[in-house]
N, C-alpha and C positions, 0 to 999 in steps of 0.2 A: 406030968403036964404034956398035953398033946401039942405038937408043933406043926403049924401050917406053913411050911417053908415057902411054898409058892406065893402065898399071900404076903408074907414078910418081904419077899424079894421085890414086890411092887412098891414097897416102902423103903427100899434101900438097904435091907438086911439080907446078906447072902450067906447061906449055910456053908460052913467050912467042912473040911474032911472030918473034923470032930463034930458029929451031928448035933451035939447039944451046944454048939457055939456058932456065933455069926460074926461076919465082917460087915461093918457099916460103911457105906460109901456116901460121902457128903458131896453136894453139888458145888462146883465152881464153874466160872465162865472165863475162858481165855487164859487160864493158868495163873492169874494174879489174884491173891487173896489179901485181905487186910489182917494185920496182926491180931486184932480182936477175935477174928474168926478162927485163927489158928490156935489162940489161947483156949477158946471154948472146945475146940477139937481135942486139945491136950488134956483139958479137964475131964472130958468124957472118957478119954482113953485111960487116964489115971484112976478115975472113980469106978468105971464099969468094965474096963478091959484089963489089959496087962501092961499099960503104959507105952504102947507102941503105935506109931503112925506109919502108913505106907502111902507112897504117891504112885498112882497108877500111870500107865503109859498114856492115858488120856487126861492127865493132870487133875485127877480126882484125889481127894484125901480119903484114905481107907483106914478104918480103925478095926483091927482084928481082935479075936478072942473075947467077944462079948457073950457071956453066958445067956442062954435062952431066958433064964429067970430075970435078967436085967433089961431085956428088950423094951418092956413097957415103960420102965423108968426112963430109959434113954429117949424114947419117943416123947415123953413129957418134957424132957430137958430141951429137945430139939424144937418142940412147939413154942415153949416159953421164950427161947432165944431167937425164934424166927429163922431157923436154919433149915434149908431145904435139902432133901436127900437126892442122890442119883436115881434116875429113872431109866430102866433098861427096856428090853422088848422092842416091838415094832413101832418105834417112835423116833423123833428127831433127838439125837443125843447131844451132850454138852459140846460146846464149840472149843476146839483146841487152837491155841495161838501162841506165837513167840512174842517177845517184848516189842518188836517192831521199831519204827523210827523214833519213837519217844525216848528210847534208851539205847538201842543198838546203832553204832556208827554206820553199819552197812544197810540199815533198814531203808527201804524205798517208800513204804506206806505205813500209816498209823494202823496198828492192829487191835489194840485193846478196846477202844470204843466201837470198832466195827464188830468185834466178837460179842461185845455186850449187847449191841442192837440186834444182832441175829439171834443170840441166845434168848433175849426177852421176847422176841417175836415168835420163835418156833420151838423152843426147848419143850420136850414132852409131848408135842403134837403127835397124835396117833396116825400111823401110816400103814400101808401094806407090809412094809419091812423097815428095818432100821435105816436111818439116814445120818451119816457122819460128815461133819464139816470141819475143815481146818484152814488156818490162815497163817501164812509165813511172810515175813517182811522183805525177804531178798532171795537171791539165787542160792544162798547157802541152804535154804530149805529145811530149817531146823524142825518144822512142824510136819514135814513129809506129806505135803498136801496131795500128791498124786496117789496116795494110798487111802484116800477118802472119797466118799460119794461126790462131794463137792469140795474142791480145793481152790484156795485163793492165794496167789503169790504176787508180791510186789516186784515190779520190773520198771525201771526208769520212771518212777513216780506215777506208774499206772498199775492196773490190776489184770493179771492173766489168770483166767479161771480154767479149772480142770473138772472133768465130769466122768463119773463111772468107775472110780478106783475103789479098791477094798483090800483088806489085809486080814487074813485069818485062815479059815478052812480053805478058802480060795484066795489067791493073790492076783490082782490085776491092776494095771497102771491107768490112772485117769488120763483123759485126752483133752487138749485145748481146742475146743470146737468154735470158739469165738475169737475175734481180734482183741487186742489189748484194750481194756476199758479205761477211761480217764477219770470219770467221776464215781464217787462212792455210791451215789444214788443209782447209778447204772448197775452196779454190783448187787445192790439190795433188790432192784427190780428183777434181775435175772434169777436171783435166789427165790423170790416170790413166785415167779413163773415156774421154776423147776419144781418147787414143792407142790404147787397146785397140779402140775402135770403128773408128777410121780403119784400123788394121792389118787388121781382119777384113772390112771392108765395101768399101774402096776398090779400084778396079782399077788396074793398072799405069799410072803417070803421072798419076793423077787427084788433084788437090789437094783439100784439105778443103772448100773452097768449092764446087767442082764436085760433090763427093760429096753435100753437103747439098742442092744443087740437084736432083740425080738422085733421092735417096730421099725428099726432103721435110723440112721443118723439124720436123714433128711427130715423125717417126721419130728424128731426131737428139736432140730434147729428151727423148724416151722413154729413149734410151740413157744420158742423164745423170741419170735419176731415181735417187734414193738417194745420189747424190754429195754433195748439199747438204742 
């Protein structure tokens, strides 16, 4: 059986060190999942894998050890259950979030609905390079927002935004270029402006922080004028 690993990667199947086996990443938003979703993931792991689940650093569910011969059957199960898989590559990635004010006593902002709105609006959108977004509810910064292209942190019932961070081959800390925002709609407007600007100005493979370095912070701030 010929395996097209590159094509399968676009469908959420990542080839393992064992070339005849794949890890399947399921899509989640904001780190919170319903138990029915988890039960289906367990069912897939038990039936088609080796009964293991792994939670990635970006709050995705990963099911390892799926034989290549089982991939098509798993795809049919996912389709019937309406489960979406993780999408990698030069796109908006899944939104990471802590539990926020709805659960955590330290939380200054609600994080779950905000993550869902951002995810539904942008997840999977093709861009010149990957774009990662994280939301944390307070100064404890459990979601490590400065290590993301766009980070949102709750401060005194407001929103502090950070831009240009990344963590991986290169590490850089996102910077707060705007004053604290009071309304959630302001946050959504800024994200919309940032995504549009990034899509139109970045070159292939250029992360947001590198784009800001190249064009200058003043040009980036100008692109956000009117959003707040």
